[in-house]
C-alpha positions in Angstrom: -5.0 -9.3 2.1 -1.9 -10.8 3.2 -3.1 -12.4 6.7 -1.2 -11.2 9.9 1.4 -13.9 11.2 1.0 -15.2 14.9 3.9 -13.6 15.6 3.6 -10.1 13.7 2.7 -8.6 17.1 6.0 -9.3 19.1 7.6 -8.6 15.7 6.7 -4.7 16.0 7.2 -4.6 20.0 10.2 -6.3 21.0 13.4 -4.4 19.6 15.2 -6.4 16.5 18.4 -8.3 17.2 20.4 -5.5 15.7 18.7 -3.2 17.7 19.4 -5.4 20.6 23.0 -5.5 19.7 24.0 -1.3 18.9 22.1 -0.9 22.4 24.0 -3.8 24.5 27.4 -2.3 22.6 25.9 1.3 23.5 24.6 0.7 26.9 25.8 -2.0 29.2 22.8 -2.0 31.6 20.6 -2.8 29.1 23.4 -5.8 28.0 23.7 -6.9 31.8 19.3 -7.0 31.8 19.5 -9.6 28.9 22.0 -11.5 30.0 20.2 -11.4 32.9 22.9 -10.2 35.2 21.3 -9.2 38.8 24.7 -8.3 40.5 25.9 -6.2 37.1 22.4 -4.5 36.8 23.2 -3.5 40.5 26.7 -2.2 40.3 25.8 -0.2 37.2 22.6 1.3 38.9 25.0 2.2 42.2 27.2 3.9 39.7 25.1 6.7 38.7 23.5 4.9 35.4 20.5 6.7 33.9 17.9 4.0 34.7 15.3 6.2 32.6 17.7 5.7 29.4 15.6 5.5 26.5 16.4 3.1 23.5 15.5 3.3 19.3 11.9 3.1 19.8 11.4 4.5 23.4 13.0 1.0 24.9 13.6 1.8 28.4 15.4 -0.5 31.0 12.1 -1.3 32.4 10.5 -2.2 29.1 13.7 -4.6 29.0 13.3 -6.2 31.8 9.4 -7.1 31.9 10.0 -8.8 28.2 13.7 -9.7 27.8 14.0 -12.0 30.8 13.5 -15.3 30.1 13.5 -16.6 33.9 10.7 -15.1 36.1 12.0 -14.9 39.4 15.0 -12.7 37.3 12.9 -10.5 35.8 10.9 -9.9 38.9 14.0 -9.0 40.8 15.6 -6.7 37.9 12.1 -5.3 37.6 12.3 -4.3 41.4 16.1 -2.9 41.2 15.0 -0.6 38.7 12.4 0.5 40.3 14.3 0.6 43.5 16.7 3.4 41.7 14.1 5.4 40.2 12.6 3.5 37.0 9.4 5.5 35.9 6.9 2.7 35.8 4.7 4.3 33.4 6.7 5.6 31.0 5.5 4.6 27.3 7.3 3.7 24.2 7.3 5.0 20.9 4.1 2.8 19.8 2.7 4.1 23.7 3.1 0.5 25.1 4.1 1.0 29.0 6.0 -1.7 31.1 2.4 -3.1 32.4 1.1 -3.5 28.7 4.5 -5.4 28.2 3.7 -7.3 31.5 0.4 -8.2 29.2 2.7 -10.1 26.8 5.0 -12.4 29.2 2.3 -13.4 31.1 4.0 -12.2 34.5 0.6 -11.8 37.5 3.7 -10.6 40.1 4.6 -8.3 37.6 1.3 -7.3 37.2 -0.1 -7.0 40.3 3.3 -4.7 40.9 2.9 -2.6 38.0 -0.6 -1.6 39.5 0.4 -1.0 42.4 2.4 1.6 41.1 -0.1 3.6 39.4 -1.1 1.7 35.7 -4.7 1.4 34.8 -5.8 -2.2 34.3 -7.5 -1.1 31.3 -4.8 1.3 29.5 -3.9 1.0 26.2 -1.0 1.8 24.1 -1.3 4.1 20.7 -2.6 1.0 18.4 -5.7 0.4 21.3 -3.9 -2.9 22.7 -4.3 -3.6 26.7 -2.4 -5.7 28.8 -5.6 -7.8 28.4 -5.4 -8.1 25.2 -1.3 -8.7 25.2 -1.9 -11.7 27.3 -5.1 -12.8 24.8 -2.6 -12.3 22.3 0.0 -15.0 23.6 -2.2 -17.1 25.3 -1.6 -16.1 28.5 -4.0 -17.7 30.5 -3.4 -17.0 34.1 -2.5 -13.3 33.6 -6.2 -13.2 31.5 -7.4 -14.8 35.3 -6.1 -11.8 37.2 -6.7 -9.2 35.1 -10.1 -9.8 34.7 -10.4 -10.1 38.8 -8.5 -6.8 38.7 -11.3 -5.3 36.7 -10.3 -5.6 33.5 -12.5 -4.7 30.5 -13.3 -8.3 28.8 -15.4 -6.7 25.5 -13.1 -3.5 25.4 -12.6 -3.0 21.8 -9.5 -1.8 20.2 -9.6 1.5 20.1 -8.0 2.9 16.7 -6.8 7.0 15.5 -9.8 8.3 13.9 -7.8 8.0 10.4 -7.1 4.5 10.7 -10.4 3.9 11.7 -11.5 5.2 8.5 -9.6 2.2 7.2 -11.4 -0.2 9.4 -8.5 -0.3 11.8 -9.1 -1.0 15.2 -12.3 -2.6 17.0 -10.9 -6.2 17.8 -11.0 -7.9 21.3 -9.2 -10.5 23.4 -11.7 -13.4 22.1 -10.4 -12.2 18.4 -7.1 -12.2 19.7 -6.7 -15.6 21.2 -8.5 -17.7 18.7 -6.5 -16.0 15.8 -3.3 -16.7 17.5 -4.3 -20.3 18.3 -4.3 -20.2 21.8 -7.2 -22.7 22.8 -6.5 -22.6 26.7 -6.7 -18.8 27.0 -9.8 -18.8 24.3 -11.4 -21.8 26.6 -10.8 -19.6 29.6 -12.2 -16.5 28.1 -15.5 -18.0 27.4 -16.3 -20.7 30.1 -14.9 -18.1 32.8 -15.3 -14.4 31.4 -18.6 -14.3 29.6 -17.1 -11.8 26.3 -19.4 -10.9 23.9 -18.9 -13.8 21.2 -20.2 -11.6 18.2 -18.6 -9.1 18.6 -17.2 -7.3 15.6 -14.2 -5.3 15.0 -14.5 -2.1 12.5 -14.0 -4.4 9.3 -17.1 -6.1 10.6 -15.3 -9.6 11.6 -16.3 -11.8 14.5 -13.8 -14.3 15.9 -15.2 -16.9 13.9 -13.9 -15.0 11.2 -10.6 -14.2 12.8 -9.8 -17.6 13.3 -10.5 -18.7 9.9 -8.7 -16.1 8.1 -6.1 -15.2 10.6 -4.6 -18.7 11.9 -1.1 -19.7 12.7 0.3 -21.6 9.2 1.1 -24.9 10.9 -0.3 -28.5 9.9 0.0 -29.3 13.7 -2.3 -26.1 14.4 -5.1 -27.7 12.5 -6.8 -29.5 15.4 -6.4 -26.8 17.4 -8.4 -24.4 14.8 -11.1 -26.9 15.0 -11.2 -27.0 18.8 -11.2 -23.3 18.9 -14.3 -23.0 16.4 -16.2 -26.0 17.6 -16.0 -23.5 20.9 -16.9 -20.6 19.3 -19.9 -22.3 17.7 -20.8 -24.0 20.9 -21.3 -20.6 22.3 -23.7 -19.1 19.5 -21.4 -16.8 17.3 -22.8 -16.0 14.3 -21.8 -17.9 11.1 -23.5 -15.3 9.0 -20.8 -12.8 9.4 -18.9 -12.0 6.5 -14.8 -11.3 6.6 -12.9 -9.4 4.0 -14.1 -9.6 0.1 -17.5 -10.5 1.5 -16.4 -14.3 2.1 -18.4 -16.0 4.9 -17.1 -18.4 7.5 -18.0 -21.5 5.1 -16.1 -20.0 2.1 -13.3 -19.4 4.6 -13.4 -22.9 5.7 -12.9 -24.1 2.5 -9.9 -22.2 1.6 -8.2 -23.8 4.5 -8.7 -26.9 3.1 -9.8 -28.5 5.8 -12.9 -30.8 5.0 -13.6 -31.0 9.1 -14.2 -27.5 9.3 -15.8 -27.4 6.4 -18.0 -30.0 8.0 -18.8 -28.4 11.1 -20.2 -25.4 9.7 -22.4 -27.3 7.3 -24.1 -29.0 10.6 -25.0 -25.2 12.0 -28.4 -24.5 11.4 -28.6 -21.4 10.2 -25.3 -22.0 7.6 -26.7 -21.0 4.1 -24.7 -22.5 1.6 -24.9 -21.3 -1.6 -24.3 -17.5 -0.3 -21.3 -16.0 -2.5 -18.3 -13.6 -2.2 -17.6 -10.7 -3.2 -16.6 -12.3 -6.7 -19.9 -14.0 -6.6 -18.3 -17.6 -5.8 -20.1 -19.8 -3.7 -18.2 -22.2 -1.4 -18.5 -25.1 -4.3 -17.3 -23.1 -6.8 -14.2 -22.3 -4.2 -13.7 -25.8 -4.1 -13.9 -26.6 -7.8 -11.2 -23.8 -8.5 -8.9 -25.3 -5.6 -8.7 -28.8 -7.0 -10.7 -29.7 -3.5 -12.3 -33.1 -4.4 -13.6 -34.3 -1.0 -14.9 -30.8 0.0 -16.5 -30.2 -3.5 -18.7 -33.8 -2.9 -19.3 -33.1 0.4 -20.8 -29.7 -0.5 -23.0 -31.5 -3.1 -24.3 -33.7 -0.7 -25.3 -30.9 1.4 -27.3 -29.4 -1.5 -25.0 -26.9 -3.1 -25.8 -25.5 -5.8 -24.9 -26.5 -9.1 -25.6 -23.7 -11.1 -22.5 -21.2 -9.8 -20.5 -21.2 -12.3 -18.5 -23.8 -15.0 -18.0 -26.4 -12.3 -17.2 -29.0 -15.2 -15.1 -27.5 -17.1 -13.0 -26.0 -14.2 -12.7 -29.8 -12.4 -11.3 -31.2 -15.9 -9.0 -27.5 -16.3 -7.8 -28.8 -12.6 -7.2 -32.6 -14.1 -9.6 -33.6 -11.3 -11.8 -36.2 -13.6 -13.3 -37.8 -11.0 -14.9 -34.8 -9.8 -16.2 -33.8 -13.2 -17.8 -36.9 -13.4 -19.4 -36.9 -10.7 -20.5 -33.2 -11.1 -22.1 -34.5 -14.3 -24.0 -37.0 -12.7 -25.4 -34.6 -10.1 -26.5 -32.7 -12.8 -24.3 -30.1 -13.4 -24.3 -28.7 -17.2 -21.2 -29.6 -19.5 -21.7 -26.5 -21.2 -22.4 -23.9 -19.0 -20.6 -21.0 -20.5 -21.3 -20.2 -23.8 -19.3 -21.8 -26.6 -15.6 -20.2 -26.6 -16.4 -19.2 -30.2 -18.9 -17.1 -29.0 -16.7 -15.5 -25.9 -15.2 -11.9 -26.5 -12.6 -10.7 -24.6 -12.7 -7.2 -22.7 -8.8 -6.0 -24.2 -8.9 -5.1 -28.1 -4.7 -5.3 -28.1 -4.7 -8.8 -26.9 -8.2 -9.5 -28.5 -6.6 -12.8 -30.7 -4.4 -13.9 -28.4 -6.9 -14.1 -25.2 -9.5 -16.2 -27.8 -6.6 -18.6 -28.7 -6.0 -18.8 -25.1 -9.6 -18.7 -23.8 -9.8 -21.9 -26.0 -6.7 -23.8 -25.1 -7.1 -26.9 -22.7 -4.9 -26.6 -20.5 -4.4 -27.8 -16.4 -4.8 -24.4 -14.0 -2.3 -23.4 -11.6 -4.6 -22.9 -8.8 -7.4 -20.3 -9.9 -4.5 -19.2 -13.2 -4.9 -20.4 -16.5 -1.5 -19.7 -18.0 0.2 -21.4 -20.7 4.1 -19.7 -21.3 4.5 -19.3 -24.9 5.8 -16.5 -27.1 2.5 -15.9 -28.6 1.4 -15.1 -25.4 3.6 -13.0 -23.7 3.1 -9.2 -23.1 6.4 -8.1 -22.2 10.3 -9.1 -21.8 11.5 -8.5 -18.0 14.6 -9.5 -16.6 13.1 -12.1 -14.7 10.9 -14.2 -16.6 8.8 -12.2 -18.6 5.1 -10.9 -18.2 2.4 -13.5 -19.9 -1.1 -13.4 -21.0 -3.3 -14.8 -18.6 -6.8 -15.8 -16.6 -7.4 -15.3 -13.1 -10.1 -16.5 -11.8 -11.8 -16.0 -15.1 -10.6 -12.0 -15.6 -7.9 -11.4 -18.2 -5.1 -11.0 -16.4 -1.1 -9.9 -17.1 1.0 -12.2 -15.1 4.5 -11.0 -13.9 6.4 -14.4 -13.8 9.7 -14.8 -11.0 11.6 -17.0 -9.3 10.0 -17.8 -6.2 12.7 -17.2 -3.6 13.9 -14.2 -5.4 14.1 -10.6 -3.7 12.5 -9.1 -6.6 9.5 -11.3 -6.2 9.3 -10.6 -2.6 9.9 -6.8 -3.2 7.1 -6.8 -5.3 4.8 -8.9 -3.5 4.7 -7.2 -0.7 4.6 -3.8 -1.7 1.5 -4.7 -4.0 -0.2 -6.6 -1.0 0.3 -4.0 1.5 -1.2 -1.5 -1.1 -3.8 -3.3 -2.9 -6.4 -0.4 -2.0 -4.1 1.9 -3.5 -6.8 2.5 -6.7 -4.2 4.1 -9.0 -1.7 1.3 -9.0 -2.3 -1.7 -11.1 -4.9 -3.9 -9.8 -3.7 -7.3 -7.9 -5.1 -10.2 -8.3 -3.8 -12.7 -6.2 -0.2 -15.0 -6.5 0.1 -18.6 -7.4 3.3 -21.0 -7.2 4.1 -24.1 -9.0 7.6 -25.3 -8.7 9.9 -22.6 -7.8 7.8 -20.4 -10.2 6.1 -17.3 -8.8 3.2 -16.2 -11.0 2.0 -12.2 -10.3 -1.6 -12.4 -11.0 -2.2 -8.6 -12.1 -5.4 -7.0 -14.1 -4.8 -6.6 -17.7 -3.6 -3.2 -19.4 -3.6 -2.1 -22.6 0.0 -0.4 -23.8 2.5 1.9 -21.3 2.9 5.8 -21.6 5.9 4.8 -23.5 3.9 2.8 -25.9 1.3 5.5 -26.2 3.1 8.4 -27.3 4.5 6.3 -29.9 1.6 5.4 -31.7 -0.3 8.4 -30.8 2.1 11.1 -31.6 -0.4 12.5 -34.3 -3.1 12.9 -31.8 -0.8 13.7 -28.9 1.1 16.3 -31.0 2.1 19.4 -29.1 -0.5 22.8 -30.0 -2.3 25.8 -28.0 -4.7 24.1 -26.6 -5.3 22.8 -23.1 -2.9 19.8 -22.5 -5.8 17.5 -21.0 -4.2 14.3 -21.5 -1.0 15.6 -19.7 -3.1 16.8 -17.0 -5.1 12.8 -15.9 -2.4 11.3 -16.4 -0.2 12.9 -14.0 -2.9 13.2 -11.8 -3.2 9.6 -11.5 0.5 9.3 -10.9 1.3 11.9 -8.5 -1.9 10.0 -6.2 -0.6 6.5 -7.1 2.9 8.1 -5.7 1.0 9.8 -2.7 -0.8 6.8 -1.1 2.7 4.6 -2.1 5.0 7.6 -0.1 3.4 6.2 3.3 5.5 3.1 3.6 7.1 2.9 -0.3 9.5 4.0 -2.3 9.4 2.8 -6.1 12.5 3.4 -7.4 11.7 2.9 -10.9 9.5 5.3 -12.0 9.9 5.0 -16.1 7.2 5.6 -18.4 7.3 1.2 -19.3 5.8 1.0 -16.1 3.2 3.4 -16.2 -0.1 1.1 -17.6 -3.2 2.8 -19.7 -6.0 0.1 -19.3 -8.6 -0.4 -21.4 -10.9 2.4 -20.0 -7.7 4.4 -20.6 -7.3 4.7 -16.9 -3.6 5.4 -15.7 -2.0 2.5 -13.5 1.5 2.6 -11.9 3.2 -0.7 -11.9 6.5 -2.6 -11.7 7.6 -2.8 -7.9 10.2 -5.3 -8.0 12.8 -2.8 -6.8 9.9 -0.3 -4.9 11.9 -0.8 -0.4 9.9 0.3 2.5 11.0 3.7 3.5 12.5 4.5 6.6 13.8 7.9 6.8 16.5 8.0 4.1 16.0 11.7 2.2 18.1 10.4 -0.6 15.9 7.4 -1.3 12.4 9.2 -1.4 14.3 12.0 -3.2 15.1 9.5 -5.9 11.0 9.3 -6.5 11.0 12.8 -6.9 13.9 13.2 -8.6 12.6 10.8 -11.5 8.7 12.1 -11.4 10.5 15.7 -12.0 11.5 14.1 -15.4 8.1 12.4 -16.0 6.3 15.5 -16.1 8.4 17.1 -18.7 8.2 13.7 -20.4 4.5 13.6 -20.4 3.9 17.6 -21.4 6.6 17.2 -24.5 4.6 14.1 -25.1 7.0 11.4 -25.3 9.0 13.8 -27.7 12.3 13.7 -25.3 13.7 10.3 -24.9 12.8 9.5 -21.1 16.7 8.0 -20.9 17.7 11.0 -22.4 16.1 13.1 -19.6 17.7 11.3 -16.6 20.7 12.0 -18.2 20.3 15.7 -18.4 20.7 17.9 -14.9 17.4 19.7 -12.9 18.6 23.0 -14.1 18.2 21.6 -17.7 15.0 19.6 -17.3 13.4 23.1 -15.6 14.8 25.2 -18.7 12.9 22.7 -20.9 9.8 23.3 -19.1 7.2 24.8 -21.9 5.0 26.7 -19.8 5.0 28.1 -16.1 3.0 25.7 -14.5 5.2 22.7 -15.6 8.2 25.1 -14.6 6.7 25.3 -11.2 5.7 21.9 -10.5 9.1 20.4 -11.7 10.6 22.9 -9.6 8.4 22.0 -6.4 10.0 18.0 -6.9 13.2 18.7 -7.1 13.5 20.9 -4.2 11.0 19.8 -1.7 11.8 20.8 1.2 11.2 19.4 4.3 8.4 16.4 5.0 9.3 14.5 1.9 6.5 12.2 2.6 3.9 14.7 2.9 5.4 16.7 -0.6 2.6 15.1 -3.3 -0.1 15.5 -1.1 0.9 19.6 -1.1 1.7 19.4 -4.7 -1.9 17.6 -5.9 -3.5 21.3 -5.4 -1.2 22.7 -7.8 -2.2 25.0 -10.6 -0.7 22.0 -13.1 -3.6 20.0 -12.1 -6.3 22.9 -12.8 -8.8 23.1 -15.7 -8.0 26.3 -18.0 -11.3 27.0 -17.0 -10.9 26.0 -13.1 -7.6 28.8 -13.3 -10.0 31.4 -15.0 -12.3 30.9 -12.4 -9.8 31.3 -9.3 -8.9 34.5 -10.9 -12.1 36.1 -11.0 -12.9 34.5 -8.0 -9.9 36.7 -6.1 -10.4 39.8 -8.0 -14.0 39.7 -6.1 -12.5 40.3 -2.8 -13.9 44.0 -2.3 -10.9 45.1 -1.2 -9.5 45.0 -4.6 -12.5 46.4 -6.5 -12.4 49.3 -4.0 -8.3 49.4 -4.1 -7.9 49.9 -1.1 -3.9 50.2 -1.1 -3.4 49.6 2.6 -5.3 46.2 2.4 -3.7 43.0 2.8 -4.2 41.5 0.0 -3.0 43.9 -2.1 0.0 44.5 -0.1 0.8 40.6 -1.1 -0.1 41.0 -4.4 2.0 43.5 -5.3 4.4 43.5 -8.1 7.9 44.7 -7.1 9.8 46.8 -9.6 12.7 44.1 -9.7 9.8 41.8 -10.9 9.5 40.5 -14.4 6.5 39.1 -15.3 4.4 38.9 -18.6 1.7 41.1 -16.8 3.9 44.0 -15.7 2.4 46.5 -18.0 -0.9 44.3 -18.3 -2.8 47.1 -19.8 -0.8 47.6 -22.7 -0.7 43.8 -23.6 -5.0 43.3 -23.7 -6.1 44.2 -27.2 -6.5 48.2 -27.1 -10.2 47.2 -28.0 -11.0 45.4 -25.4 -9.5 47.9 -22.9 -10.6 51.3 -24.5 -14.5 49.4 -23.8 -14.1 48.0 -19.9 -12.2 51.9 -19.4 -15.2 53.0 -20.9 -18.0 51.8 -17.7 -15.6 54.3 -15.5 -15.7 57.3 -17.6 -17.7 59.4 -15.5 -15.6 58.6 -12.7 -12.3 58.7 -14.4 -10.9 55.4 -12.2 -9.6 54.0 -15.3 -7.5 50.3 -14.7 -4.0 50.7 -13.9 -1.1 48.5 -14.4 -1.4 46.8 -11.3 -2.0 43.1 -10.3 -4.5 44.1 -7.9 -6.5 45.8 -11.0 -5.9 42.9 -13.6 -7.9 40.6 -11.2 -10.2 43.0 -11.0 -10.5 43.8 -14.9 -10.6 39.5 -15.1 -13.4 39.6 -12.6 -15.4 42.8 -14.4 -14.8 41.4 -18.1 -16.2 37.5 -17.1 -19.0 38.7 -15.0 -20.6 41.0 -18.2 -18.6 39.0 -20.7 -22.2 37.0 -21.9 -24.5 39.8 -22.5 -25.9 41.0 -25.4 -24.3 44.0 -25.6 -20.8 43.2 -25.5 -20.8 40.9 -28.5 -17.7 43.1 -29.8 -15.7 41.7 -27.0 -16.7 37.8 -27.5 -15.3 38.2 -31.0 -12.2 39.7 -30.3 -11.5 37.6 -27.0 -12.9 34.3 -28.0 -12.8 31.6 -25.2 -11.3 33.5 -22.0 -10.3 31.0 -20.1 -7.4 30.6 -23.0 -7.2 34.6 -24.1 -5.5 35.0 -20.4 -3.9 31.7 -20.5 -2.2 32.8 -23.5 -1.9 36.5 -22.8 -0.3 36.3 -19.2 1.2 32.7 -18.8 2.9 33.6 -15.6 -0.4 35.2 -13.9 -1.7 32.2 -12.5 1.5 30.7 -11.0 2.3 34.2 -9.5 -1.0 34.5 -7.9 -1.4 30.5 -6.8 2.2 31.2 -5.2 1.3 34.8 -3.0 -2.0 33.3 -1.7 -1.3 29.3 -1.2 -0.3 30.1 2.5 -2.8 32.8 3.2 -7.3 32.8 4.0 -7.2 33.6 0.3 -6.4 30.1 -0.7 -10.2 29.8 -0.3 -10.8 31.0 -4.0 -8.6 28.0 -5.2 -10.5 25.5 -6.5 -12.3 23.2 -4.3 -14.5 20.7 -6.8 -11.5 20.0 -9.0 -8.5 19.9 -6.9 -7.5 16.9 -7.0 -6.0 16.4 -2.9 -9.9 16.9 -1.8 -10.7 13.4 -2.1 -14.7 11.9 -2.7 -15.2 10.1 0.5 -14.3 6.6 -1.3 -10.8 7.8 -1.7 -10.3 8.9 2.3 -10.6 5.2 3.0 -8.2 4.3 0.7 -5.3 6.8 1.7 -2.8 5.6 4.0 -3.8 2.2 4.4 -0.3 1.1 3.1 1.0 3.0 6.6 -1.6 1.1 8.4 -1.6 -2.6 6.7 2.1 -3.0 6.7 3.0 -1.9 10.4 0.1 -1.9 12.8 -1.4 -4.9 14.5 -5.1 -5.2 14.2 
């Protein structure tokens, strides 16, 4: 996951230059405030200008006055004027920030004091959990911290995240973490020396201030000494060095990744440091140092007793042309043949087996953690920007997509992959490497595209009368991938060649070099939904209609080409999604298209088990809903004449005494399906079994539009309780729930 830049908080709090320009032109009061023209502000207010006018994002003149005035006394003068003319001191922006909270950013103690006198609460927070104290820490406003502490600010208050974001690990950070991770040494010192913060407080991801400062520090060489000083202060105050960050990285491993020898030495001096602890990829600090070609750090770790039995250290050093380091490691006892010989190594991929074996044996310098050789024999696919090649990233088989480093496509691909790395239905993103102006995007290696699958499996994927499990599972993965993606991003290039199938036949969405962040433009998200509708037909038709041909068809033609009711209804909902487009796919994940035939049959039986149906209560709500209008034409109209005659006679015989034979109503059909299912496996009904065979297939074929009819009628009622629950795709597991909506949190939130 990409580290948050030190200025990302401010970027989200302050309006963009474009927004400022537009609002200044549209509202003279905002312009006067930004220009610090006190007289003009006063004139406008005297003329009756709306003092509580809100810009985009909920910015009022008062919010602007607090953060957009560079001269402190003018800021205070303008704020006083606005309040005098009725400005609301407690007004919140769209993100929940009040003028008091924003005053923490400017660090203006006089304004903080003023807003407290106007009713602000010292620990009030915005909707992301930020308080004025946290903002002052984030921006290094030491005097503001001291003032707020004196006024009762909770030094150890943890950022409160909304429940759905808390599940994603958001929230929980404290002011100490904010000050440390943004490189504000004076603020950290003031907090530790004067305010007794909990130095070992952890956020909702389990990270303490030490992890924050090692992971999220401003990327400036001049800041290296500041980071060292902050870490020294934290260590002096007893910060836990055994805590873990993302990927289970230890502070020592994170220190190695900073490439700062002084930080590594400092941590090695700590009594509780465990030099051979591994991260989530089973890497020790020494292995990371050798992978990164950090000779000095590797030597220091060896001198402190790091285990040499942690990977193929000698080979890695040689591949990186670090021959002195390789010889040193050998002299310390590292094995030259840590791994089995290349001849014995076997790739996981079957399609790319031979090429991977050759690349594995090839002696070639590493590009960071990446081994790649740009040659046609290792090329997977052509692209307009550089191609896709086989590679090994950190020892794992990889597909490496090449870009010019500064290209717009490269930035789109990286942005989307990084902010969606927990979307399990996208191709797995390992990391990026750069060299000589070329960007290498390292991804999990897959076996084939969806387009290639149908081209090479026509004999096994030929359309038949059976249930299409492949289509259901494939499209389920694509829908889930887009469901999470659409929280923030639009793919814009849905195509069978951009849907991959891995060695375990899992389906992954790929290729994000055209993706964009969605800003509410319905036309852009409709582009994905329109393409998805065509993709549904492409998959159901086993690739029999080329996707390019489907793209040229009108929506009506695509719908008309649908082979069954479930497919037709699903595509209709994609082409005409209604409102709330970003949640459209979430609602469609429960569509009968994604139900197995057994689930469809079970649903009909469960509905048929409703007592009002069994007792034929014509006035009941469910019968009124299901009642078939005379103008409607469905396969199950006059259904008693379509069921096998012998079956109908036998089922009616159970009612011979009561003479309550089945009628041509939807309620009676569902009751019939329920009754047949209840008694189907009884020995006395062997004759029925011989005629019907598999009942779920029998009713699917006999009444192909029945499930969709029942679904459509009941989906917005309490009777939807009968729809599949265990197999319903949008009822996620706990693990899946923790991954849904991460994109929005990772991309737009601050914590």
